N, CA, C and O atoms as CSV, one atom per row, in Angstrom:
chain,resi,resn,atom,element,x,y,z
A,1,ILE,N,N,12.804,5.590,-0.441
A,1,ILE,CA,C,12.024,6.762,-0.795
A,1,ILE,C,C,12.799,7.991,-0.367
A,1,ILE,O,O,13.246,8.098,0.775
A,2,TYR,N,N,12.948,8.911,-1.296
A,2,TYR,CA,C,13.679,10.139,-1.020
A,2,TYR,C,C,12.700,11.259,-0.698
A,2,TYR,O,O,11.710,11.449,-1.405
A,3,THR,N,N,12.973,11.990,0.353
A,3,THR,CA,C,12.218,13.210,0.636
A,3,THR,C,C,13.220,14.348,0.778
A,3,THR,O,O,14.317,14.162,1.304
A,4,ASP,N,N,12.843,15.490,0.319
A,4,ASP,CA,C,13.699,16.663,0.393
A,4,ASP,C,C,13.768,17.143,1.840
A,4,ASP,O,O,12.741,17.535,2.394
A,5,PRO,N,N,14.927,17.127,2.463
A,5,PRO,CA,C,15.035,17.533,3.874
A,5,PRO,C,C,14.720,19.011,4.111
A,5,PRO,O,O,14.543,19.431,5.255
A,6,ARG,N,N,14.651,19.789,3.052
A,6,ARG,CA,C,14.312,21.209,3.201
A,6,ARG,C,C,12.807,21.443,3.244
A,6,ARG,O,O,12.357,22.548,3.548
A,7,THR,N,N,12.026,20.404,2.940
A,7,THR,CA,C,10.575,20.508,2.913
A,7,THR,C,C,10.002,19.661,4.036
A,7,THR,O,O,10.224,18.451,4.054
A,8,PRO,N,N,9.272,20.256,4.974
A,8,PRO,CA,C,8.714,19.470,6.072
A,8,PRO,C,C,7.735,18.410,5.552
A,8,PRO,O,O,6.975,18.656,4.615
A,9,VAL,N,N,7.768,17.250,6.168
A,9,VAL,CA,C,6.847,16.181,5.809
A,9,VAL,C,C,5.492,16.541,6.416
A,9,VAL,O,O,5.391,16.845,7.605
A,10,GLN,N,N,4.456,16.503,5.582
A,10,GLN,CA,C,3.150,16.945,6.053
A,10,GLN,C,C,2.033,16.009,5.602
A,10,GLN,O,O,2.178,15.249,4.645
A,11,VAL,N,N,0.921,16.087,6.319
A,11,VAL,CA,C,-0.283,15.339,5.975
A,11,VAL,C,C,-1.309,16.321,5.426
A,11,VAL,O,O,-1.165,17.535,5.572
A,12,GLU,N,N,-2.329,15.791,4.803
A,12,GLU,CA,C,-3.380,16.639,4.238
A,12,GLU,C,C,-4.216,17.266,5.356
A,12,GLU,O,O,-4.569,16.606,6.333
A,13,ALA,N,N,-4.521,18.540,5.192
A,13,ALA,CA,C,-5.370,19.240,6.164
A,13,ALA,C,C,-6.813,18.765,6.012
A,13,ALA,O,O,-7.201,18.248,4.964
A,14,GLY,N,N,-7.604,18.948,7.076
A,14,GLY,CA,C,-9.020,18.576,7.042
A,14,GLY,C,C,-9.488,18.054,8.383
A,14,GLY,O,O,-8.749,18.084,9.367
A,15,ILE,N,N,-10.713,17.579,8.413
A,15,ILE,CA,C,-11.302,17.041,9.640
A,15,ILE,C,C,-11.242,15.523,9.583
A,15,ILE,O,O,-11.689,14.921,8.607
A,16,ARG,N,N,-10.691,14.893,10.628
A,16,ARG,CA,C,-10.597,13.434,10.706
A,16,ARG,C,C,-11.458,12.925,11.855
A,16,ARG,O,O,-11.620,13.602,12.870
A,17,GLU,N,N,-12.003,11.740,11.687
A,17,GLU,CA,C,-12.684,11.042,12.781
A,17,GLU,C,C,-11.696,10.050,13.354
A,17,GLU,O,O,-11.111,9.251,12.622
A,18,ILE,N,N,-11.510,10.100,14.667
A,18,ILE,CA,C,-10.650,9.148,15.360
A,18,ILE,C,C,-11.577,8.259,16.185
A,18,ILE,O,O,-12.338,8.755,17.015
A,19,GLY,N,N,-11.515,6.959,15.962
A,19,GLY,CA,C,-12.430,6.039,16.645
A,19,GLY,C,C,-13.834,6.196,16.096
A,19,GLY,O,O,-14.040,6.326,14.889
A,20,GLU,N,N,-14.799,6.181,17.014
A,20,GLU,CA,C,-16.209,6.319,16.635
A,20,GLU,C,C,-16.825,7.487,17.393
A,20,GLU,O,O,-17.551,7.279,18.365
A,21,PRO,N,N,-16.542,8.715,16.959
A,21,PRO,CA,C,-17.056,9.886,17.683
A,21,PRO,C,C,-18.575,9.979,17.614
A,21,PRO,O,O,-19.201,9.563,16.639
A,22,ASP,N,N,-19.155,10.543,18.691
A,22,ASP,CA,C,-20.592,10.776,18.737
A,22,ASP,C,C,-20.846,12.235,19.091
A,22,ASP,O,O,-19.934,13.059,19.028
A,23,GLU,N,N,-22.077,12.556,19.461
A,23,GLU,CA,C,-22.439,13.954,19.711
A,23,GLU,C,C,-21.736,14.568,20.924
A,23,GLU,O,O,-21.727,15.789,21.081
A,24,ASN,N,N,-21.151,13.734,21.779
A,24,ASN,CA,C,-20.462,14.236,22.973
A,24,ASN,C,C,-18.942,14.280,22.812
A,24,ASN,O,O,-18.233,14.668,23.740
A,25,SER,N,N,-18.447,13.891,21.659
A,25,SER,CA,C,-17.002,13.788,21.439
A,25,SER,C,C,-16.347,15.157,21.266
A,25,SER,O,O,-16.952,16.081,20.722
A,26,PRO,N,N,-15.105,15.276,21.735
A,26,PRO,CA,C,-14.384,16.540,21.571
A,26,PRO,C,C,-13.890,16.742,20.148
A,26,PRO,O,O,-13.778,15.797,19.366
A,27,VAL,N,N,-13.601,17.996,19.834
A,27,VAL,CA,C,-12.970,18.380,18.567
A,27,VAL,C,C,-11.603,18.957,18.936
A,27,VAL,O,O,-11.515,20.042,19.512
A,28,PHE,N,N,-10.549,18.231,18.604
A,28,PHE,CA,C,-9.185,18.680,18.866
A,28,PHE,C,C,-8.615,19.342,17.612
A,28,PHE,O,O,-9.016,19.021,16.493
A,29,VAL,N,N,-7.684,20.262,17.809
A,29,VAL,CA,C,-7.006,20.941,16.710
A,29,VAL,C,C,-5.526,20.578,16.758
A,29,VAL,O,O,-4.930,20.513,17.833
A,30,THR,N,N,-4.936,20.341,15.580
A,30,THR,CA,C,-3.497,20.127,15.480
A,30,THR,C,C,-3.011,20.664,14.138
A,30,THR,O,O,-3.805,21.148,13.331
A,31,THR,N,N,-1.709,20.577,13.906
A,31,THR,CA,C,-1.137,21.036,12.638
A,31,THR,C,C,-0.928,19.854,11.697
A,31,THR,O,O,-1.075,18.696,12.086
A,32,ASN,N,N,-0.581,20.172,10.448
A,32,ASN,CA,C,-0.371,19.107,9.477
A,32,ASN,C,C,1.092,18.659,9.370
A,32,ASN,O,O,1.445,17.942,8.434
A,33,PHE,N,N,1.943,19.068,10.308
A,33,PHE,CA,C,3.305,18.528,10.373
A,33,PHE,C,C,3.172,17.045,10.696
A,33,PHE,O,O,2.567,16.688,11.707
A,34,ALA,N,N,3.719,16.186,9.864
A,34,ALA,CA,C,3.501,14.747,9.991
A,34,ALA,C,C,3.850,14.212,11.383
A,34,ALA,O,O,3.083,13.441,11.960
A,35,LEU,N,N,4.990,14.612,11.919
A,35,LEU,CA,C,5.388,14.106,13.234
A,35,LEU,C,C,4.376,14.515,14.305
A,35,LEU,O,O,4.017,13.707,15.161
A,36,THR,N,N,3.922,15.754,14.260
A,36,THR,CA,C,2.914,16.216,15.214
A,36,THR,C,C,1.611,15.461,15.013
A,36,THR,O,O,1.043,14.936,15.970
A,37,TYR,N,N,1.134,15.403,13.780
A,37,TYR,CA,C,-0.143,14.739,13.502
A,37,TYR,C,C,-0.133,13.286,13.977
A,37,TYR,O,O,-1.037,12.867,14.700
A,38,TYR,N,N,0.883,12.509,13.577
A,38,TYR,CA,C,0.891,11.088,13.931
A,38,TYR,C,C,1.076,10.865,15.430
A,38,TYR,O,O,0.575,9.880,15.972
A,39,THR,N,N,1.783,11.757,16.099
A,39,THR,CA,C,1.921,11.653,17.553
A,39,THR,C,C,0.580,11.910,18.234
A,39,THR,O,O,0.168,11.141,19.103
A,40,VAL,N,N,-0.099,12.983,17.847
A,40,VAL,CA,C,-1.399,13.316,18.426
A,40,VAL,C,C,-2.408,12.208,18.132
A,40,VAL,O,O,-3.115,11.753,19.031
A,41,GLU,N,N,-2.474,11.776,16.873
A,41,GLU,CA,C,-3.424,10.735,16.483
A,41,GLU,C,C,-3.169,9.451,17.266
A,41,GLU,O,O,-4.113,8.803,17.717
A,42,SER,N,N,-1.916,9.085,17.428
A,42,SER,CA,C,-1.562,7.874,18.174
A,42,SER,C,C,-1.918,8.002,19.659
A,42,SER,O,O,-2.455,7.068,20.254
A,43,ASP,N,N,-1.619,9.156,20.252
A,43,ASP,CA,C,-1.940,9.356,21.671
A,43,ASP,C,C,-3.446,9.300,21.908
A,43,ASP,O,O,-3.895,8.794,22.936
A,44,ILE,N,N,-4.217,9.811,20.971
A,44,ILE,CA,C,-5.672,9.797,21.106
A,44,ILE,C,C,-6.223,8.387,20.887
A,44,ILE,O,O,-6.966,7.871,21.722
A,45,SER,N,N,-5.861,7.771,19.769
A,45,SER,CA,C,-6.437,6.471,19.432
A,45,SER,C,C,-5.974,5.364,20.376
A,45,SER,O,O,-6.765,4.482,20.710
A,46,SER,N,N,-4.724,5.387,20.813
A,46,SER,CA,C,-4.236,4.334,21.709
A,46,SER,C,C,-4.875,4.405,23.095
A,46,SER,O,O,-4.837,3.436,23.854
A,47,ASN,N,N,-5.461,5.556,23.419
A,47,ASN,CA,C,-6.162,5.704,24.696
A,47,ASN,C,C,-7.673,5.578,24.535
A,47,ASN,O,O,-8.422,5.843,25.475
A,48,GLY,N,N,-8.118,5.180,23.363
A,48,GLY,CA,C,-9.535,4.929,23.130
A,48,GLY,C,C,-10.415,6.167,23.193
A,48,GLY,O,O,-11.578,6.086,23.588
A,49,ILE,N,N,-9.869,7.305,22.808
A,49,ILE,CA,C,-10.644,8.548,22.836
A,49,ILE,C,C,-11.291,8.746,21.468
A,49,ILE,O,O,-10.602,8.948,20.468
A,50,ASP,N,N,-12.617,8.687,21.435
A,50,ASP,CA,C,-13.356,8.928,20.201
A,50,ASP,C,C,-13.517,10.430,20.042
A,50,ASP,O,O,-14.066,11.092,20.922
A,51,CYS,N,N,-13.043,10.975,18.928
A,51,CYS,CA,C,-13.070,12.423,18.755
A,51,CYS,C,C,-12.966,12.803,17.289
A,51,CYS,O,O,-12.835,11.953,16.408
A,52,TYR,N,N,-13.029,14.095,17.057
A,52,TYR,CA,C,-12.752,14.674,15.750
A,52,TYR,C,C,-11.424,15.399,15.876
A,52,TYR,O,O,-11.131,15.996,16.912
A,53,LEU,N,N,-10.624,15.348,14.823
A,53,LEU,CA,C,-9.326,16.004,14.821
A,53,LEU,C,C,-9.270,16.954,13.629
A,53,LEU,O,O,-9.268,16.524,12.475
A,54,ALA,N,N,-9.225,18.245,13.925
A,54,ALA,CA,C,-9.141,19.271,12.884
A,54,ALA,C,C,-7.666,19.538,12.602
A,54,ALA,O,O,-6.941,20.048,13.456
A,55,VAL,N,N,-7.235,19.187,11.396
A,55,VAL,CA,C,-5.833,19.310,11.005
A,55,VAL,C,C,-5.679,20.562,10.144
A,55,VAL,O,O,-6.217,20.642,9.039
A,56,VAL,N,N,-4.942,21.529,10.665
A,56,VAL,CA,C,-4.768,22.827,10.006
A,56,VAL,C,C,-3.507,22.803,9.141
A,56,VAL,O,O,-2.462,22.312,9.568
A,57,ASN,N,N,-3.617,23.334,7.929
A,57,ASN,CA,C,-2.461,23.431,7.038
A,57,ASN,C,C,-1.530,24.537,7.539
A,57,ASN,O,O,-1.849,25.724,7.460
A,58,THR,N,N,-0.375,24.121,8.055
A,58,THR,CA,C,0.638,25.067,8.523
A,58,THR,C,C,1.914,24.922,7.695
A,58,THR,O,O,3.001,25.275,8.151
A,59,ASP,N,N,1.774,24.406,6.487
A,59,ASP,CA,C,2.922,24.140,5.611
A,59,ASP,C,C,3.874,23.124,6.234
A,59,ASP,O,O,5.081,23.156,5.997
A,60,GLY,N,N,3.306,22.220,7.037
A,60,GLY,CA,C,4.112,21.166,7.632
A,60,GLY,C,C,4.974,21.616,8.785
A,60,GLY,O,O,6.027,21.030,9.038
A,61,ILE,N,N,4.547,22.645,9.488
A,61,ILE,CA,C,5.308,23.153,10.632
A,61,ILE,C,C,4.574,22.789,11.915
A,61,ILE,O,O,3.345,22.850,11.958
A,62,GLY,N,N,5.307,22.410,12.962
A,62,GLY,CA,C,4.729,22.027,14.243
A,62,GLY,C,C,4.053,23.194,14.950
A,62,GLY,O,O,4.203,24.348,14.549
A,63,VAL,N,N,3.309,22.882,16.000
A,63,VAL,CA,C,2.451,23.862,16.667
A,63,VAL,C,C,3.212,25.093,17.145
A,63,VAL,O,O,2.869,26.213,16.766
A,64,GLU,N,N,4.227,24.907,17.961
A,64,GLU,CA,C,4.907,26.053,18.572
A,64,GLU,C,C,5.533,26.977,17.523
A,64,GLU,O,O,5.367,28.195,17.585
A,65,ALA,N,N,6.252,26.390,16.560
A,65,ALA,CA,C,6.878,27.205,15.517
A,65,ALA,C,C,5.826,27.842,14.602
A,65,ALA,O,O,6.011,28.963,14.128
A,66,ALA,N,N,4.717,27.120,14.353
A,66,ALA,CA,C,3.673,27.655,13.477
A,66,ALA,C,C,2.947,28.833,14.128
A,66,ALA,O,O,2.579,29.785,13.440
A,67,VAL,N,N,2.738,28.780,15.434
A,67,VAL,CA,C,2.126,29.918,16.131
A,67,VAL,C,C,3.087,31.107,16.068
A,67,VAL,O,O,2.679,32.225,15.752
A,68,ALA,N,N,4.355,30.861,16.367
A,68,ALA,CA,C,5.347,31.940,16.366
A,68,ALA,C,C,5.534,32.535,14.975
A,68,ALA,O,O,5.728,33.743,14.839
A,69,GLY,N,N,5.477,31.701,13.947
A,69,GLY,CA,C,5.735,32.162,12.590
A,69,GLY,C,C,4.500,32.612,11.827
A,69,GLY,O,O,4.605,33.053,10.683
A,70,GLY,N,N,3.336,32.504,12.446
A,70,GLY,CA,C,2.111,32.959,11.806
A,70,GLY,C,C,1.464,31.954,10.862
A,70,GLY,O,O,0.534,32.309,10.138
A,71,GLN,N,N,1.935,30.707,10.850
A,71,GLN,CA,C,1.293,29.692,10.014
A,71,GLN,C,C,0.077,29.077,10.704
A,71,GLN,O,O,-0.808,28.540,10.038
A,72,LEU,N,N,0.030,29.152,12.030
A,72,LEU,CA,C,-1.134,28.685,12.785
A,72,LEU,C,C,-1.751,29.908,13.450
A,72,LEU,O,O,-1.214,30.453,14.415
A,73,THR,N,N,-2.885,30.323,12.912
A,73,THR,CA,C,-3.576,31.510,13.412
A,73,THR,C,C,-5.024,31.152,13.729
A,73,THR,O,O,-5.520,30.102,13.321
A,74,ALA,N,N,-5.684,32.028,14.454
A,74,ALA,CA,C,-7.103,31.826,14.745
A,74,ALA,C,C,-7.904,31.772,13.451
A,74,ALA,O,O,-8.841,30.981,13.335
A,75,GLN,N,N,-7.547,32.601,12.482
A,75,GLN,CA,C,-8.255,32.616,11.194
A,75,GLN,C,C,-8.111,31.285,10.459
A,75,GLN,O,O,-9.084,30.782,9.898
A,76,LYS,N,N,-6.904,30.710,10.456
A,76,LYS,CA,C,-6.694,29.428,9.779
A,76,LYS,C,C,-7.452,28.297,10.479
A,76,LYS,O,O,-7.982,27.398,9.825
A,77,ILE,N,N,-7.499,28.349,11.812
A,77,ILE,CA,C,-8.265,27.331,12.546
A,77,ILE,C,C,-9.745,27.494,12.211
A,77,ILE,O,O,-10.444,26.504,11.991
A,78,LYS,N,N,-10.224,28.729,12.173
A,78,LYS,CA,C,-11.624,28.991,11.833
A,78,LYS,C,C,-11.964,28.406,10.467
A,78,LYS,O,O,-13.023,27.804,10.295
A,79,GLU,N,N,-11.072,28.581,9.497
A,79,GLU,CA,C,-11.328,28.078,8.147
A,79,GLU,C,C,-11.513,26.561,8.132
A,79,GLU,O,O,-12.374,26.049,7.416
A,80,ILE,N,N,-10.719,25.846,8.909
A,80,ILE,CA,C,-10.888,24.387,8.996
A,80,ILE,C,C,-12.179,24.053,9.722
A,80,ILE,O,O,-12.917,23.165,9.297
A,81,LEU,N,N,-12.464,24.763,10.826
A,81,LEU,CA,C,-13.679,24.477,11.599
A,81,LEU,C,C,-14.944,24.810,10.810
A,81,LEU,O,O,-15.999,24.231,11.069
A,82,ASP,N,N,-14.854,25.726,9.860
A,82,ASP,CA,C,-16.004,26.038,9.005
A,82,ASP,C,C,-16.424,24.824,8.176
A,82,ASP,O,O,-17.567,24.747,7.724
A,83,GLU,N,N,-15.504,23.873,7.974
A,83,GLU,CA,C,-15.812,22.651,7.229
A,83,GLU,C,C,-16.571,21.637,8.087
A,83,GLU,O,O,-17.108,20.661,7.561
A,84,PHE,N,N,-16.617,21.859,9.391
A,84,PHE,CA,C,-17.196,20.893,10.320
A,84,PHE,C,C,-18.632,21.255,10.658
A,84,PHE,O,O,-18.950,22.430,10.846
A,85,ASP,N,N,-19.492,20.264,10.734
A,85,ASP,CA,C,-20.903,20.460,11.060
A,85,ASP,C,C,-21.102,20.308,12.571
A,85,ASP,O,O,-21.297,19.199,13.069
A,86,PHE,N,N,-21.053,21.427,13.290
A,86,PHE,CA,C,-21.207,21.381,14.746
A,86,PHE,C,C,-22.623,21.002,15.176
A,86,PHE,O,O,-22.846,20.705,16.349
A,87,SER,N,N,-23.586,21.008,14.245
A,87,SER,CA,C,-24.958,20.649,14.619
A,87,SER,C,C,-25.069,19.181,15.016
A,87,SER,O,O,-26.050,18.788,15.647
A,88,LYS,N,N,-24.075,18.364,14.656
A,88,LYS,CA,C,-24.123,16.956,15.056
A,88,LYS,C,C,-23.563,16.726,16.459
A,88,LYS,O,O,-23.531,15.594,16.943
A,89,LEU,N,N,-23.122,17.804,17.109
A,89,LEU,CA,C,-22.592,17.702,18.473
A,89,LEU,C,C,-23.561,18.310,19.483
A,89,LEU,O,O,-24.383,19.160,19.140
A,90,SER,N,N,-23.454,17.870,20.712
A,90,SER,CA,C,-24.284,18.421,21.792
A,90,SER,C,C,-23.608,19.631,22.435
A,90,SER,O,O,-24.113,20.180,23.414
A,91,HIS,N,N,-22.474,20.043,21.889
A,91,HIS,CA,C,-21.711,21.177,22.425
A,91,HIS,C,C,-21.129,21.977,21.263
A,91,HIS,O,O,-21.107,21.518,20.121
A,92,ARG,N,N,-20.669,23.157,21.575
A,92,ARG,CA,C,-19.974,24.000,20.585
A,92,ARG,C,C,-18.609,24.361,21.164
A,92,ARG,O,O,-18.310,25.517,21.463
A,93,THR,N,N,-17.797,23.314,21.305
A,93,THR,CA,C,-16.511,23.445,21.977
A,93,THR,C,C,-15.415,22.853,21.110
A,93,THR,O,O,-15.618,21.838,20.443
A,94,VAL,N,N,-14.259,23.487,21.121
A,94,VAL,CA,C,-13.087,22.990,20.416
A,94,VAL,C,C,-11.900,23.060,21.377
A,94,VAL,O,O,-11.857,23.914,22.262
A,95,VAL,N,N,-10.941,22.154,21.194
A,95,VAL,CA,C,-9.763,22.098,22.065
A,95,VAL,C,C,-8.530,22.389,21.221
A,95,VAL,O,O,-8.227,21.659,20.277
A,96,ILE,N,N,-7.818,23.465,21.568
A,96,ILE,CA,C,-6.587,23.807,20.858
A,96,ILE,C,C,-5.383,23.316,21.663
A,96,ILE,O,O,-5.489,23.123,22.874
A,97,PRO,N,N,-4.247,23.114,21.007
A,97,PRO,CA,C,-3.046,22.672,21.729
A,97,PRO,C,C,-2.595,23.706,22.760
A,97,PRO,O,O,-2.769,24.909,22.565
A,98,GLY,N,N,-2.022,23.228,23.843
A,98,GLY,CA,C,-1.517,24.120,24.877
A,98,GLY,C,C,-0.512,25.123,24.340
A,98,GLY,O,O,-0.456,26.258,24.814
A,99,LEU,N,N,0.284,24.719,23.355
A,99,LEU,CA,C,1.282,25.622,22.777
A,99,LEU,C,C,0.656,26.708,21.909
A,99,LEU,O,O,1.348,27.622,21.463
A,100,ALA,N,N,-0.655,26.610,21.667
A,100,ALA,CA,C,-1.368,27.628,20.890
A,100,ALA,C,C,-2.322,28.421,21.777
A,100,ALA,O,O,-3.266,29.034,21.279
A,101,ALA,N,N,-2.085,28.413,23.077
A,101,ALA,CA,C,-2.993,29.040,24.041
A,101,ALA,C,C,-3.291,30.495,23.728
A,101,ALA,O,O,-4.398,30.970,23.981
A,102,ARG,N,N,-2.328,31.200,23.186
A,102,ARG,CA,C,-2.530,32.635,22.939
A,102,ARG,C,C,-3.578,32.904,21.856
A,102,ARG,O,O,-3.994,34.049,21.680
A,103,LEU,N,N,-4.008,31.876,21.132
A,103,LEU,CA,C,-5.027,32.036,20.087
A,103,LEU,C,C,-6.458,31.886,20.622
A,103,LEU,O,O,-7.421,32.115,19.891
A,104,GLN,N,N,-6.594,31.505,21.890
A,104,GLN,CA,C,-7.902,31.188,22.463
A,104,GLN,C,C,-8.926,32.310,22.308
A,104,GLN,O,O,-9.999,32.088,21.748
A,105,GLY,N,N,-8.615,33.494,22.787
A,105,GLY,CA,C,-9.571,34.601,22.774
A,105,GLY,C,C,-9.985,35.001,21.372
A,105,GLY,O,O,-11.171,35.179,21.097
A,106,GLU,N,N,-9.014,35.141,20.486
A,106,GLU,CA,C,-9.325,35.532,19.108
A,106,GLU,C,C,-10.159,34.459,18.411
A,106,GLU,O,O,-11.072,34.778,17.649
A,107,LEU,N,N,-9.849,33.191,18.668
A,107,LEU,CA,C,-10.614,32.104,18.045
A,107,LEU,C,C,-12.052,32.090,18.553
A,107,LEU,O,O,-12.982,31.853,17.782
A,108,GLU,N,N,-12.237,32.342,19.848
A,108,GLU,CA,C,-13.610,32.439,20.384
A,108,GLU,C,C,-14.358,33.587,19.713
A,108,GLU,O,O,-15.524,33.439,19.349
A,109,ASP,N,N,-13.696,34.724,19.550
A,109,ASP,CA,C,-14.330,35.881,18.911
A,109,ASP,C,C,-14.700,35.593,17.457
A,109,ASP,O,O,-15.780,35.974,17.006
A,110,LEU,N,N,-13.812,34.923,16.722
A,110,LEU,CA,C,-14.056,34.644,15.304
A,110,LEU,C,C,-15.141,33.599,15.065
A,110,LEU,O,O,-15.895,33.685,14.096
A,111,THR,N,N,-15.214,32.601,15.966
A,111,THR,CA,C,-16.088,31.453,15.711
A,111,THR,C,C,-17.355,31.421,16.555
A,111,THR,O,O,-18.340,30.792,16.169
A,112,GLY,N,N,-17.338,32.091,17.699
A,112,GLY,CA,C,-18.468,31.976,18.619
A,112,GLY,C,C,-18.462,30.664,19.381
A,112,GLY,O,O,-19.420,30.351,20.087
A,113,LEU,N,N,-17.390,29.894,19.245
A,113,LEU,CA,C,-17.268,28.613,19.942
A,113,LEU,C,C,-16.612,28.807,21.307
A,113,LEU,O,O,-15.925,29.803,21.537
A,114,LYS,N,N,-16.824,27.861,22.197
A,114,LYS,CA,C,-16.079,27.800,23.446
A,114,LYS,C,C,-14.758,27.134,23.103
A,114,LYS,O,O,-14.750,26.050,22.519
A,115,VAL,N,N,-13.648,27.754,23.450
A,115,VAL,CA,C,-12.328,27.214,23.125
A,115,VAL,C,C,-11.605,26.834,24.408
A,115,VAL,O,O,-11.322,27.686,25.250
A,116,PHE,N,N,-11.310,25.553,24.545
A,116,PHE,CA,C,-10.520,25.052,25.666
A,116,PHE,C,C,-9.062,24.981,25.230
A,116,PHE,O,O,-8.771,24.700,24.067
A,117,VAL,N,N,-8.159,25.234,26.148
A,117,VAL,CA,C,-6.734,25.050,25.899
A,117,VAL,C,C,-6.351,23.686,26.456
A,117,VAL,O,O,-6.474,23.431,27.654
A,118,GLY,N,N,-5.891,22.822,25.577
A,118,GLY,CA,C,-5.494,21.468,25.970
A,118,GLY,C,C,-4.105,21.454,26.579
A,118,GLY,O,O,-3.522,22.509,26.831
A,119,PRO,N,N,-3.575,20.269,26.816
A,119,PRO,CA,C,-2.244,20.148,27.412
A,119,PRO,C,C,-1.147,20.536,26.422
A,119,PRO,O,O,-1.373,20.583,25.213
A,120,LEU,N,N,0.040,20.811,26.954
A,120,LEU,CA,C,1.191,21.145,26.119
A,120,LEU,C,C,1.657,19.941,25.315
A,120,LEU,O,O,2.215,20.095,24.228
A,121,ASP,N,N,1.431,18.748,25.842
A,121,ASP,CA,C,1.891,17.503,25.230
A,121,ASP,C,C,0.683,16.596,25.011
A,121,ASP,O,O,-0.105,16.380,25.932
A,122,SER,N,N,0.531,16.066,23.801
A,122,SER,CA,C,-0.651,15.234,23.504
A,122,SER,C,C,-0.691,13.954,24.334
A,122,SER,O,O,-1.757,13.354,24.474
A,123,GLY,N,N,0.430,13.526,24.880
A,123,GLY,CA,C,0.442,12.353,25.761
A,123,GLY,C,C,-0.346,12.590,27.039
A,123,GLY,O,O,-0.677,11.641,27.749
A,124,ARG,N,N,-0.649,13.840,27.337
A,124,ARG,CA,C,-1.401,14.176,28.545
A,124,ARG,C,C,-2.890,14.391,28.268
A,124,ARG,O,O,-3.633,14.786,29.166
A,125,ILE,N,N,-3.328,14.138,27.050
A,125,ILE,CA,C,-4.742,14.316,26.715
A,125,ILE,C,C,-5.658,13.449,27.590
A,125,ILE,O,O,-6.684,13.952,28.047
A,126,PRO,N,N,-5.339,12.168,27.846
A,126,PRO,CA,C,-6.253,11.370,28.687
A,126,PRO,C,C,-6.494,11.991,30.067
A,126,PRO,O,O,-7.639,12.058,30.514
A,127,GLY,N,N,-5.449,12.440,30.740
A,127,GLY,CA,C,-5.604,13.090,32.045
A,127,GLY,C,C,-6.356,14.399,31.935
A,127,GLY,O,O,-7.165,14.734,32.802
A,128,TRP,N,N,-6.090,15.144,30.864
A,128,TRP,CA,C,-6.792,16.401,30.628
A,128,TRP,C,C,-8.278,16.129,30.432
A,128,TRP,O,O,-9.117,16.867,30.948
A,129,MET,N,N,-8.607,15.079,29.694
A,129,MET,CA,C,-10.010,14.718,29.445
A,129,MET,C,C,-10.742,14.407,30.751
A,129,MET,O,O,-11.887,14.820,30.938
A,130,GLU,N,N,-10.087,13.687,31.642
A,130,GLU,CA,C,-10.717,13.329,32.923
A,130,GLU,C,C,-11.120,14.572,33.710
A,130,GLU,O,O,-12.158,14.576,34.372
A,131,LYS,N,N,-10.316,15.612,33.643
A,131,LYS,CA,C,-10.586,16.825,34.414
A,131,LYS,C,C,-11.481,17.834,33.689
A,131,LYS,O,O,-12.180,18.612,34.338
A,132,ASN,N,N,-11.468,17.830,32.350
A,132,ASN,CA,C,-12.099,18.917,31.604
A,132,ASN,C,C,-13.243,18.522,30.667
A,132,ASN,O,O,-13.881,19.390,30.071
A,133,TRP,N,N,-13.504,17.226,30.533
A,133,TRP,CA,C,-14.519,16.807,29.564
A,133,TRP,C,C,-15.551,15.945,30.237
A,133,TRP,O,O,-15.167,15.111,31.056
A,134,PRO,N,N,-16.813,16.075,29.962
A,134,PRO,CA,C,-17.415,16.933,28.959
A,134,PRO,C,C,-17.550,18.379,29.451
A,134,PRO,O,O,-17.509,18.647,30.651
A,135,PRO,N,N,-17.713,19.310,28.490
A,135,PRO,CA,C,-17.852,20.717,28.869
A,135,PRO,C,C,-19.219,20.949,29.509
A,135,PRO,O,O,-20.178,20.224,29.245
A,136,GLU,N,N,-19.285,21.956,30.341
A,136,GLU,CA,C,-20.588,22.332,30.911
A,136,GLU,C,C,-21.447,22.911,29.818
A,136,GLU,O,O,-20.965,23.633,28.945
A,137,LYS,N,N,-22.712,22.594,29.871
A,137,LYS,CA,C,-23.628,23.090,28.815
A,137,LYS,C,C,-24.255,24.390,29.218
A,137,LYS,O,O,-25.047,24.954,28.462
């Protein structure tokens, strides 16, 4: 299979269920760069974390470069989160990647949600969950 090396490999944007999420499950945000998405999804699912994963269309660019280049913005995250029914959760909280920390305040202002900044590396999500989840109501 040939892929054009000038075009980043990407997955479809949208909201995914990982495992069997319930009303207490977190909502994580990531980009649609295939390597980032599959790494995050694998780190979450292999650790048995039931959650929702909001995949933002960044034209297939990873988190750090997408924040720097303007492909990952608070507005774009809001647009994906608008597709999600928060009424099925017992909280109004979303977790953004650590590399997107600078979007926290603007995203809270745009959405009215509580925005947590997750770890810089998705491999650290299990430890982050132990310290930060569930959110205080």
